N, C-alpha and C positions, 0 to 999 in steps of 0.2 A: 485440450486447457484450456490456452488461452486462451481464447474468447470466450469459457466459463469465465474465467478472471478479471476480462478484462469487460465480462455484462457487472460482474459480482462490483469490480471496485464504482464502475460507472454507477449502479443503482444505489448502492450502501454506503461503501465507507469514503469517496470522496466526497458530497453530501457533509458529511458529517467532519473529513479534515478540513472544508473550505470555508466552513463554519464559525472556526477558530482562526482563518486568513491565512490556514495553511494552503497544502501543493499536496498533492502527489502524483505520483509516474507510472503505469508497468515498466518495467524498463528487462524484464526477461521470464521467461516463461520453461524451464526447460527441466524432463526424471522428478516431477511431483519436488522442487524447487521456483518457487516465487521472489521473483525480484523486484522491488519497490524503490524506490529516491521520494523523500520530502525537501520541500524547500519552503519557500513561504515564510509565516510565520514558525510552522515546523523546524527552521534549520537553528534555532536557537534556545526551542521552547524546553524546560525540563521535564514539562511531561511525555515529551513524547516518542520515551521508550519503555512507559504505563499504557500511554495507547495501541500502540503497535504492540504488546503481552499482555495486555487485556481486554485491548479490543479488535483489532483489527487481525491478529493472525488467530485466536477462536474461531473469530469466523470464515477465517481464509479454509482452517483444518473441516471447517463443520460443513459447511458446502464443497468443499475441493478437493476434499480425501484427509484423516489423520495421519498420515505418514507424512505432509504436502508441508515442508519445510521453508520457513519465509522468509527471509534476508530482506535488511533497511541501508541502504545509503541517504549519507544527507549531504542535499549538494545541487548546483542550480540544474535543474529542469531545458530537456532535452528543446530547444524554442520553434524545433520542426511538428515537436506531438498538441502547442496547440494550436 
């Protein structure tokens, strides 16, 4: 499931987030749970919860399964992920 989540983020989600100056990192995938970290413009954006609940979460659930739980964290990206 991790590989599918990484591919989904790289192909669909990251370009959307980066288009608005944000950054996104896949933090963890385990037991139908996907944890994402937002930074950049997303860290202070009042629209981030909307983007997560109305765009990102439905896409992840559609591609990885309706029972997938999506969690978000706000903060600094892991410098090793660049």
